[in-house]
mmCIF file of the N, C-alpha and C atoms, coordinates in Angstrom:
data_MODEL
# 
_entry.id   MODEL 
# 
loop_
_atom_site.group_PDB 
_atom_site.id 
_atom_site.type_symbol 
_atom_site.label_atom_id 
_atom_site.label_alt_id 
_atom_site.label_comp_id 
_atom_site.label_asym_id 
_atom_site.label_entity_id 
_atom_site.label_seq_id 
_atom_site.pdbx_PDB_ins_code 
_atom_site.Cartn_x 
_atom_site.Cartn_y 
_atom_site.Cartn_z 
_atom_site.occupancy 
_atom_site.B_iso_or_equiv 
_atom_site.pdbx_formal_charge 
_atom_site.auth_seq_id 
_atom_site.auth_comp_id 
_atom_site.auth_asym_id 
_atom_site.auth_atom_id 
_atom_site.pdbx_PDB_model_num 
ATOM 1   N N  . MET A 1 1  ? -54.710 -49.849 47.920 1.00 0.00 ? 1  MET A N  1 
ATOM 2   C CA . MET A 1 1  ? -53.871 -50.970 48.271 1.00 0.00 ? 1  MET A CA 1 
ATOM 3   C C  . MET A 1 1  ? -54.479 -52.266 47.773 1.00 0.00 ? 1  MET A C  1 
ATOM 4   N N  . ASP A 1 2  ? -55.815 -52.394 47.875 1.00 0.00 ? 2  ASP A N  1 
ATOM 5   C CA . ASP A 1 2  ? -56.474 -53.602 47.402 1.00 0.00 ? 2  ASP A CA 1 
ATOM 6   C C  . ASP A 1 2  ? -56.253 -53.817 45.903 1.00 0.00 ? 2  ASP A C  1 
ATOM 7   N N  . THR A 1 3  ? -56.359 -52.743 45.144 1.00 0.00 ? 3  THR A N  1 
ATOM 8   C CA . THR A 1 3  ? -56.212 -52.857 43.690 1.00 0.00 ? 3  THR A CA 1 
ATOM 9   C C  . THR A 1 3  ? -54.773 -53.250 43.346 1.00 0.00 ? 3  THR A C  1 
ATOM 10  N N  . LEU A 1 4  ? -53.806 -52.649 44.029 1.00 0.00 ? 4  LEU A N  1 
ATOM 11  C CA . LEU A 1 4  ? -52.399 -53.011 43.760 1.00 0.00 ? 4  LEU A CA 1 
ATOM 12  C C  . LEU A 1 4  ? -52.156 -54.455 44.080 1.00 0.00 ? 4  LEU A C  1 
ATOM 13  N N  . ALA A 1 5  ? -52.678 -54.936 45.202 1.00 0.00 ? 5  ALA A N  1 
ATOM 14  C CA . ALA A 1 5  ? -52.508 -56.326 45.591 1.00 0.00 ? 5  ALA A CA 1 
ATOM 15  C C  . ALA A 1 5  ? -53.141 -57.253 44.537 1.00 0.00 ? 5  ALA A C  1 
ATOM 16  N N  . LEU A 1 6  ? -54.321 -56.883 44.081 1.00 0.00 ? 6  LEU A N  1 
ATOM 17  C CA . LEU A 1 6  ? -55.008 -57.692 43.071 1.00 0.00 ? 6  LEU A CA 1 
ATOM 18  C C  . LEU A 1 6  ? -54.203 -57.750 41.762 1.00 0.00 ? 6  LEU A C  1 
ATOM 19  N N  . ILE A 1 7  ? -53.665 -56.627 41.364 1.00 0.00 ? 7  ILE A N  1 
ATOM 20  C CA . ILE A 1 7  ? -52.838 -56.586 40.146 1.00 0.00 ? 7  ILE A CA 1 
ATOM 21  C C  . ILE A 1 7  ? -51.617 -57.489 40.283 1.00 0.00 ? 7  ILE A C  1 
ATOM 22  N N  . LEU A 1 8  ? -50.958 -57.400 41.434 1.00 0.00 ? 8  LEU A N  1 
ATOM 23  C CA . LEU A 1 8  ? -49.773 -58.229 41.630 1.00 0.00 ? 8  LEU A CA 1 
ATOM 24  C C  . LEU A 1 8  ? -50.129 -59.733 41.695 1.00 0.00 ? 8  LEU A C  1 
ATOM 25  N N  . VAL A 1 9  ? -51.272 -60.061 42.281 1.00 0.00 ? 9  VAL A N  1 
ATOM 26  C CA . VAL A 1 9  ? -51.697 -61.468 42.339 1.00 0.00 ? 9  VAL A CA 1 
ATOM 27  C C  . VAL A 1 9  ? -52.005 -61.961 40.903 1.00 0.00 ? 9  VAL A C  1 
ATOM 28  N N  . ILE A 1 10 ? -52.630 -61.116 40.101 1.00 0.00 ? 10 ILE A N  1 
ATOM 29  C CA . ILE A 1 10 ? -52.895 -61.487 38.710 1.00 0.00 ? 10 ILE A CA 1 
ATOM 30  C C  . ILE A 1 10 ? -51.595 -61.690 37.926 1.00 0.00 ? 10 ILE A C  1 
ATOM 31  N N  . ILE A 1 11 ? -50.645 -60.802 38.121 1.00 0.00 ? 11 ILE A N  1 
ATOM 32  C CA . ILE A 1 11 ? -49.346 -60.950 37.477 1.00 0.00 ? 11 ILE A CA 1 
ATOM 33  C C  . ILE A 1 11 ? -48.699 -62.272 37.880 1.00 0.00 ? 11 ILE A C  1 
ATOM 34  N N  . GLY A 1 12 ? -48.745 -62.591 39.158 1.00 0.00 ? 12 GLY A N  1 
ATOM 35  C CA . GLY A 1 12 ? -48.180 -63.873 39.641 1.00 0.00 ? 12 GLY A CA 1 
ATOM 36  C C  . GLY A 1 12 ? -48.910 -65.073 39.047 1.00 0.00 ? 12 GLY A C  1 
ATOM 37  N N  . ALA A 1 13 ? -50.227 -64.992 38.978 1.00 0.00 ? 13 ALA A N  1 
ATOM 38  C CA . ALA A 1 13 ? -51.015 -66.102 38.413 1.00 0.00 ? 13 ALA A CA 1 
ATOM 39  C C  . ALA A 1 13 ? -50.694 -66.292 36.943 1.00 0.00 ? 13 ALA A C  1 
ATOM 40  N N  . LEU A 1 14 ? -50.609 -65.214 36.186 1.00 0.00 ? 14 LEU A N  1 
ATOM 41  C CA . LEU A 1 14 ? -50.275 -65.304 34.778 1.00 0.00 ? 14 LEU A CA 1 
ATOM 42  C C  . LEU A 1 14 ? -48.880 -65.861 34.583 1.00 0.00 ? 14 LEU A C  1 
ATOM 43  N N  . ASN A 1 15 ? -47.959 -65.440 35.415 1.00 0.00 ? 15 ASN A N  1 
ATOM 44  C CA . ASN A 1 15 ? -46.581 -65.918 35.328 1.00 0.00 ? 15 ASN A CA 1 
ATOM 45  C C  . ASN A 1 15 ? -46.525 -67.430 35.592 1.00 0.00 ? 15 ASN A C  1 
ATOM 46  N N  . TRP A 1 16 ? -47.223 -67.886 36.635 1.00 0.00 ? 16 TRP A N  1 
ATOM 47  C CA . TRP A 1 16 ? -47.252 -69.327 36.917 1.00 0.00 ? 16 TRP A CA 1 
ATOM 48  C C  . TRP A 1 16 ? -47.923 -70.089 35.801 1.00 0.00 ? 16 TRP A C  1 
ATOM 49  N N  . GLY A 1 17 ? -48.950 -69.527 35.213 1.00 0.00 ? 17 GLY A N  1 
ATOM 50  C CA . GLY A 1 17 ? -49.593 -70.207 34.072 1.00 0.00 ? 17 GLY A CA 1 
ATOM 51  C C  . GLY A 1 17 ? -48.645 -70.344 32.905 1.00 0.00 ? 17 GLY A C  1 
ATOM 52  N N  . LEU A 1 18 ? -47.902 -69.286 32.624 1.00 0.00 ? 18 LEU A N  1 
ATOM 53  C CA . LEU A 1 18 ? -46.902 -69.369 31.550 1.00 0.00 ? 18 LEU A CA 1 
ATOM 54  C C  . LEU A 1 18 ? -45.812 -70.373 31.832 1.00 0.00 ? 18 LEU A C  1 
ATOM 55  N N  . ILE A 1 19 ? -45.395 -70.432 33.095 1.00 0.00 ? 19 ILE A N  1 
ATOM 56  C CA . ILE A 1 19 ? -44.384 -71.411 33.472 1.00 0.00 ? 19 ILE A CA 1 
ATOM 57  C C  . ILE A 1 19 ? -44.896 -72.849 33.281 1.00 0.00 ? 19 ILE A C  1 
ATOM 58  N N  . SER A 1 20 ? -46.113 -73.081 33.716 1.00 0.00 ? 20 SER A N  1 
ATOM 59  C CA . SER A 1 20 ? -46.638 -74.444 33.634 1.00 0.00 ? 20 SER A CA 1 
ATOM 60  C C  . SER A 1 20 ? -46.945 -74.863 32.215 1.00 0.00 ? 20 SER A C  1 
ATOM 61  N N  . LEU A 1 21 ? -47.416 -73.934 31.381 1.00 0.00 ? 21 LEU A N  1 
ATOM 62  C CA . LEU A 1 21 ? -47.811 -74.318 30.000 1.00 0.00 ? 21 LEU A CA 1 
ATOM 63  C C  . LEU A 1 21 ? -46.646 -74.288 29.025 1.00 0.00 ? 21 LEU A C  1 
ATOM 64  N N  . PHE A 1 22 ? -45.773 -73.322 29.182 1.00 0.00 ? 22 PHE A N  1 
ATOM 65  C CA . PHE A 1 22 ? -44.734 -73.093 28.170 1.00 0.00 ? 22 PHE A CA 1 
ATOM 66  C C  . PHE A 1 22 ? -43.310 -73.064 28.693 1.00 0.00 ? 22 PHE A C  1 
ATOM 67  N N  . ARG A 1 23 ? -43.132 -73.316 30.016 1.00 0.00 ? 23 ARG A N  1 
ATOM 68  C CA . ARG A 1 23 ? -41.813 -73.212 30.656 1.00 0.00 ? 23 ARG A CA 1 
ATOM 69  C C  . ARG A 1 23 ? -41.183 -71.846 30.365 1.00 0.00 ? 23 ARG A C  1 
ATOM 70  N N  . PHE A 1 24 ? -42.010 -70.803 30.448 1.00 0.00 ? 24 PHE A N  1 
ATOM 71  C CA . PHE A 1 24 ? -41.552 -69.441 30.157 1.00 0.00 ? 24 PHE A CA 1 
ATOM 72  C C  . PHE A 1 24 ? -41.840 -68.581 31.365 1.00 0.00 ? 24 PHE A C  1 
ATOM 73  N N  . ASP A 1 25 ? -40.809 -68.070 31.990 1.00 0.00 ? 25 ASP A N  1 
ATOM 74  C CA . ASP A 1 25 ? -40.938 -67.206 33.164 1.00 0.00 ? 25 ASP A CA 1 
ATOM 75  C C  . ASP A 1 25 ? -40.853 -65.752 32.700 1.00 0.00 ? 25 ASP A C  1 
ATOM 76  N N  . LEU A 1 26 ? -42.010 -65.131 32.609 1.00 0.00 ? 26 LEU A N  1 
ATOM 77  C CA . LEU A 1 26 ? -42.088 -63.748 32.106 1.00 0.00 ? 26 LEU A CA 1 
ATOM 78  C C  . LEU A 1 26 ? -41.345 -62.748 32.986 1.00 0.00 ? 26 LEU A C  1 
ATOM 79  N N  . VAL A 1 27 ? -41.487 -62.919 34.296 1.00 0.00 ? 27 VAL A N  1 
ATOM 80  C CA . VAL A 1 27 ? -40.830 -62.003 35.243 1.00 0.00 ? 27 VAL A CA 1 
ATOM 81  C C  . VAL A 1 27 ? -39.316 -62.113 35.066 1.00 0.00 ? 27 VAL A C  1 
ATOM 82  N N  . ALA A 1 28 ? -38.793 -63.303 35.024 1.00 0.00 ? 28 ALA A N  1 
ATOM 83  C CA . ALA A 1 28 ? -37.348 -63.463 34.850 1.00 0.00 ? 28 ALA A CA 1 
ATOM 84  C C  . ALA A 1 28 ? -36.874 -62.919 33.517 1.00 0.00 ? 28 ALA A C  1 
ATOM 85  N N  . THR A 1 29 ? -37.673 -63.110 32.487 1.00 0.00 ? 29 THR A N  1 
ATOM 86  C CA . THR A 1 29 ? -37.304 -62.602 31.173 1.00 0.00 ? 29 THR A CA 1 
ATOM 87  C C  . THR A 1 29 ? -37.253 -61.079 31.145 1.00 0.00 ? 29 THR A C  1 
ATOM 88  N N  . LEU A 1 30 ? -38.240 -60.440 31.769 1.00 0.00 ? 30 LEU A N  1 
ATOM 89  C CA . LEU A 1 30 ? -38.312 -58.982 31.772 1.00 0.00 ? 30 LEU A CA 1 
ATOM 90  C C  . LEU A 1 30 ? -37.266 -58.338 32.656 1.00 0.00 ? 30 LEU A C  1 
ATOM 91  N N  . PHE A 1 31 ? -36.907 -59.012 33.759 1.00 0.00 ? 31 PHE A N  1 
ATOM 92  C CA . PHE A 1 31 ? -36.047 -58.366 34.761 1.00 0.00 ? 31 PHE A CA 1 
ATOM 93  C C  . PHE A 1 31 ? -34.679 -59.000 34.934 1.00 0.00 ? 31 PHE A C  1 
ATOM 94  N N  . GLY A 1 32 ? -34.212 -59.741 33.964 1.00 0.00 ? 32 GLY A N  1 
ATOM 95  C CA . GLY A 1 32 ? -32.828 -60.191 33.969 1.00 0.00 ? 32 GLY A CA 1 
ATOM 96  C C  . GLY A 1 32 ? -32.519 -61.494 34.638 1.00 0.00 ? 32 GLY A C  1 
ATOM 97  N N  . GLY A 1 33 ? -33.444 -62.450 34.585 1.00 0.00 ? 33 GLY A N  1 
ATOM 98  C CA . GLY A 1 33 ? -33.186 -63.759 35.149 1.00 0.00 ? 33 GLY A CA 1 
ATOM 99  C C  . GLY A 1 33 ? -33.805 -63.894 36.505 1.00 0.00 ? 33 GLY A C  1 
ATOM 100 N N  . SER A 1 34 ? -34.074 -65.130 36.904 1.00 0.00 ? 34 SER A N  1 
ATOM 101 C CA . SER A 1 34 ? -34.779 -65.366 38.174 1.00 0.00 ? 34 SER A CA 1 
ATOM 102 C C  . SER A 1 34 ? -33.933 -65.023 39.399 1.00 0.00 ? 34 SER A C  1 
ATOM 103 N N  . ALA A 1 35 ? -32.615 -64.954 39.224 1.00 0.00 ? 35 ALA A N  1 
ATOM 104 C CA . ALA A 1 35 ? -31.772 -64.657 40.378 1.00 0.00 ? 35 ALA A CA 1 
ATOM 105 C C  . ALA A 1 35 ? -31.426 -63.177 40.485 1.00 0.00 ? 35 ALA A C  1 
ATOM 106 N N  . SER A 1 36 ? -31.854 -62.363 39.513 1.00 0.00 ? 36 SER A N  1 
ATOM 107 C CA . SER A 1 36 ? -31.533 -60.928 39.592 1.00 0.00 ? 36 SER A CA 1 
ATOM 108 C C  . SER A 1 36 ? -32.274 -60.266 40.747 1.00 0.00 ? 36 SER A C  1 
ATOM 109 N N  . ALA A 1 37 ? -31.724 -59.221 41.263 1.00 0.00 ? 37 ALA A N  1 
ATOM 110 C CA . ALA A 1 37 ? -32.318 -58.503 42.391 1.00 0.00 ? 37 ALA A CA 1 
ATOM 111 C C  . ALA A 1 37 ? -33.729 -57.990 42.044 1.00 0.00 ? 37 ALA A C  1 
ATOM 112 N N  . LEU A 1 38 ? -33.885 -57.453 40.839 1.00 0.00 ? 38 LEU A N  1 
ATOM 113 C CA . LEU A 1 38 ? -35.169 -56.894 40.453 1.00 0.00 ? 38 LEU A CA 1 
ATOM 114 C C  . LEU A 1 38 ? -36.240 -57.982 40.358 1.00 0.00 ? 38 LEU A C  1 
ATOM 115 N N  . SER A 1 39 ? -35.897 -59.128 39.792 1.00 0.00 ? 39 SER A N  1 
ATOM 116 C CA . SER A 1 39 ? -36.821 -60.261 39.722 1.00 0.00 ? 39 SER A CA 1 
ATOM 117 C C  . SER A 1 39 ? -37.215 -60.712 41.114 1.00 0.00 ? 39 SER A C  1 
ATOM 118 N N  . ARG A 1 40 ? -36.241 -60.802 41.981 1.00 0.00 ? 40 ARG A N  1 
ATOM 119 C CA . ARG A 1 40 ? -36.538 -61.253 43.355 1.00 0.00 ? 40 ARG A CA 1 
ATOM 120 C C  . ARG A 1 40 ? -37.436 -60.268 44.078 1.00 0.00 ? 40 ARG A C  1 
ATOM 121 N N  . ILE A 1 41 ? -37.286 -58.956 43.793 1.00 0.00 ? 41 ILE A N  1 
ATOM 122 C CA . ILE A 1 41 ? -38.176 -57.957 44.370 1.00 0.00 ? 41 ILE A CA 1 
ATOM 123 C C  . ILE A 1 41 ? -39.607 -58.147 43.863 1.00 0.00 ? 41 ILE A C  1 
ATOM 124 N N  . VAL A 1 42 ? -39.723 -58.383 42.561 1.00 0.00 ? 42 VAL A N  1 
ATOM 125 C CA . VAL A 1 42 ? -41.076 -58.599 41.964 1.00 0.00 ? 42 VAL A CA 1 
ATOM 126 C C  . VAL A 1 42 ? -41.680 -59.864 42.578 1.00 0.00 ? 42 VAL A C  1 
ATOM 127 N N  . TYR A 1 43 ? -40.921 -60.980 42.654 1.00 0.00 ? 43 TYR A N  1 
ATOM 128 C CA . TYR A 1 43 ? -41.433 -62.192 43.283 1.00 0.00 ? 43 TYR A CA 1 
ATOM 129 C C  . TYR A 1 43 ? -41.863 -61.928 44.708 1.00 0.00 ? 43 TYR A C  1 
ATOM 130 N N  . GLY A 1 44 ? -41.057 -61.196 45.426 1.00 0.00 ? 44 GLY A N  1 
ATOM 131 C CA . GLY A 1 44 ? -41.392 -60.876 46.827 1.00 0.00 ? 44 GLY A CA 1 
ATOM 132 C C  . GLY A 1 44 ? -42.668 -60.052 46.944 1.00 0.00 ? 44 GLY A C  1 
ATOM 133 N N  . LEU A 1 45 ? -42.847 -59.050 46.067 1.00 0.00 ? 45 LEU A N  1 
ATOM 134 C CA . LEU A 1 45 ? -44.054 -58.237 46.083 1.00 0.00 ? 45 LEU A CA 1 
ATOM 135 C C  . LEU A 1 45 ? -45.277 -59.054 45.728 1.00 0.00 ? 45 LEU A C  1 
ATOM 136 N N  . VAL A 1 46 ? -45.144 -59.959 44.768 1.00 0.00 ? 46 VAL A N  1 
ATOM 137 C CA . VAL A 1 46 ? -46.249 -60.830 44.425 1.00 0.00 ? 46 VAL A CA 1 
ATOM 138 C C  . VAL A 1 46 ? -46.615 -61.724 45.590 1.00 0.00 ? 46 VAL A C  1 
ATOM 139 N N  . GLY A 1 47 ? -45.611 -62.259 46.283 1.00 0.00 ? 47 GLY A N  1 
ATOM 140 C CA . GLY A 1 47 ? -45.866 -63.086 47.470 1.00 0.00 ? 47 GLY A CA 1 
ATOM 141 C C  . GLY A 1 47 ? -46.558 -62.314 48.565 1.00 0.00 ? 47 GLY A C  1 
ATOM 142 N N  . LEU A 1 48 ? -46.116 -61.080 48.836 1.00 0.00 ? 48 LEU A N  1 
ATOM 143 C CA . LEU A 1 48 ? -46.740 -60.238 49.854 1.00 0.00 ? 48 LEU A CA 1 
ATOM 144 C C  . LEU A 1 48 ? -48.183 -59.903 49.454 1.00 0.00 ? 48 LEU A C  1 
ATOM 145 N N  . ALA A 1 49 ? -48.392 -59.665 48.176 1.00 0.00 ? 49 ALA A N  1 
ATOM 146 C CA . ALA A 1 49 ? -49.745 -59.362 47.716 1.00 0.00 ? 49 ALA A CA 1 
ATOM 147 C C  . ALA A 1 49 ? -50.640 -60.590 47.892 1.00 0.00 ? 49 ALA A C  1 
ATOM 148 N N  . GLY A 1 50 ? -50.104 -61.756 47.670 1.00 0.00 ? 50 GLY A N  1 
ATOM 149 C CA . GLY A 1 50 ? -50.890 -62.962 47.924 1.00 0.00 ? 50 GLY A CA 1 
ATOM 150 C C  . GLY A 1 50 ? -51.284 -63.114 49.376 1.00 0.00 ? 50 GLY A C  1 
ATOM 151 N N  . ILE A 1 51 ? -50.353 -62.854 50.268 1.00 0.00 ? 51 ILE A N  1 
ATOM 152 C CA . ILE A 1 51 ? -50.653 -62.916 51.696 1.00 0.00 ? 51 ILE A CA 1 
ATOM 153 C C  . ILE A 1 51 ? -51.679 -61.845 52.061 1.00 0.00 ? 51 ILE A C  1 
ATOM 154 N N  . TYR A 1 52 ? -51.502 -60.627 51.562 1.00 0.00 ? 52 TYR A N  1 
ATOM 155 C CA . TYR A 1 52 ? -52.424 -59.533 51.831 1.00 0.00 ? 52 TYR A CA 1 
ATOM 156 C C  . TYR A 1 52 ? -53.850 -59.888 51.298 1.00 0.00 ? 52 TYR A C  1 
ATOM 157 N N  . SER A 1 53 ? -53.921 -60.609 50.203 1.00 0.00 ? 53 SER A N  1 
ATOM 158 C CA . SER A 1 53 ? -55.202 -60.935 49.555 1.00 0.00 ? 53 SER A CA 1 
ATOM 159 C C  . SER A 1 53 ? -56.016 -61.930 50.345 1.00 0.00 ? 53 SER A C  1 
ATOM 160 N N  . PHE A 1 54 ? -55.432 -62.577 51.348 1.00 0.00 ? 54 PHE A N  1 
ATOM 161 C CA . PHE A 1 54 ? -56.222 -63.449 52.208 1.00 0.00 ? 54 PHE A CA 1 
ATOM 162 C C  . PHE A 1 54 ? -57.363 -62.674 52.841 1.00 0.00 ? 54 PHE A C  1 
ATOM 163 N N  . LYS A 1 55 ? -57.178 -61.400 53.033 1.00 0.00 ? 55 LYS A N  1 
ATOM 164 C CA . LYS A 1 55 ? -58.222 -60.601 53.678 1.00 0.00 ? 55 LYS A CA 1 
ATOM 165 C C  . LYS A 1 55 ? -59.509 -60.585 52.845 1.00 0.00 ? 55 LYS A C  1 
ATOM 166 N N  . PHE A 1 56 ? -59.410 -60.756 51.543 1.00 0.00 ? 56 PHE A N  1 
ATOM 167 C CA . PHE A 1 56 ? -60.571 -60.800 50.708 1.00 0.00 ? 56 PHE A CA 1 
ATOM 168 C C  . PHE A 1 56 ? -61.471 -62.012 50.992 1.00 0.00 ? 56 PHE A C  1 
ATOM 169 N N  . LEU A 1 57 ? -60.885 -63.086 51.497 1.00 0.00 ? 57 LEU A N  1 
ATOM 170 C CA . LEU A 1 57 ? -61.676 -64.267 51.857 1.00 0.00 ? 57 LEU A CA 1 
ATOM 171 C C  . LEU A 1 57 ? -62.607 -63.959 53.050 1.00 0.00 ? 57 LEU A C  1 
ATOM 172 N N  . PHE A 1 58 ? -62.176 -63.078 53.903 1.00 0.00 ? 58 PHE A N  1 
ATOM 173 C CA . PHE A 1 58 ? -62.913 -62.817 55.132 1.00 0.00 ? 58 PHE A CA 1 
ATOM 174 C C  . PHE A 1 58 ? -63.605 -61.493 55.138 1.00 0.00 ? 58 PHE A C  1 
ATOM 175 N N  . ASP A 1 59 ? -63.669 -60.806 53.994 1.00 0.00 ? 59 ASP A N  1 
ATOM 176 C CA . ASP A 1 59 ? -64.298 -59.501 53.863 1.00 0.00 ? 59 ASP A CA 1 
ATOM 177 C C  . ASP A 1 59 ? -65.787 -59.712 53.601 1.00 0.00 ? 59 ASP A C  1 
ATOM 178 N N  . ASP A 1 60 ? -66.621 -59.282 54.502 1.00 0.00 ? 60 ASP A N  1 
ATOM 179 C CA . ASP A 1 60 ? -68.101 -59.512 54.417 1.00 0.00 ? 60 ASP A CA 1 
ATOM 180 C C  . ASP A 1 60 ? -68.849 -58.322 53.813 1.00 0.00 ? 60 ASP A C  1 
ATOM 181 N N  . LYS A 1 61 ? -68.178 -57.332 53.266 1.00 0.00 ? 61 LYS A N  1 
ATOM 182 C CA . LYS A 1 61 ? -68.880 -56.132 52.776 1.00 0.00 ? 61 LYS A CA 1 
ATOM 183 C C  . LYS A 1 61 ? -69.935 -56.459 51.702 1.00 0.00 ? 61 LYS A C  1 
ATOM 184 N N  . GLU A 1 62 ? -69.568 -57.317 50.762 1.00 0.00 ? 62 GLU A N  1 
ATOM 185 C CA . GLU A 1 62 ? -70.498 -57.568 49.639 1.00 0.00 ? 62 GLU A CA 1 
ATOM 186 C C  . GLU A 1 62 ? -70.863 -59.042 49.484 1.00 0.00 ? 62 GLU A C  1 
ATOM 187 N N  . ARG A 1 63 ? -70.743 -59.768 50.559 1.00 0.00 ? 63 ARG A N  1 
ATOM 188 C CA . ARG A 1 63 ? -71.052 -61.196 50.490 1.00 0.00 ? 63 ARG A CA 1 
ATOM 189 C C  . ARG A 1 63 ? -72.558 -61.412 50.429 1.00 0.00 ? 63 ARG A C  1 
ATOM 190 N N  . VAL A 1 64 ? -72.973 -62.237 49.456 1.00 0.00 ? 64 VAL A N  1 
ATOM 191 C CA . VAL A 1 64 ? -74.356 -62.593 49.314 1.00 0.00 ? 64 VAL A CA 1 
ATOM 192 C C  . VAL A 1 64 ? -74.487 -64.099 49.538 1.00 0.00 ? 64 VAL A C  1 
ATOM 193 N N  . ASP A 1 65 ? -75.275 -64.468 50.507 1.00 0.00 ? 65 ASP A N  1 
ATOM 194 C CA . ASP A 1 65 ? -75.439 -65.905 50.807 1.00 0.00 ? 65 ASP A CA 1 
ATOM 195 C C  . ASP A 1 65 ? -76.761 -66.402 50.300 1.00 0.00 ? 65 ASP A C  1 
# 
């Protein structure tokens, strides 16, 4: 689950980078526009992955101080 969340967060970050630099929404392009059901599902999954990834901030397994 952690790996899947990380992959989705990376996809979201790359998509936002493309939007800011080139005004190009890769998710919308691949899945039929930003209002399509499939694009909205991908956006939703990326958002959920971002929320899930908050746990990495508080995970002390490998923290070195």
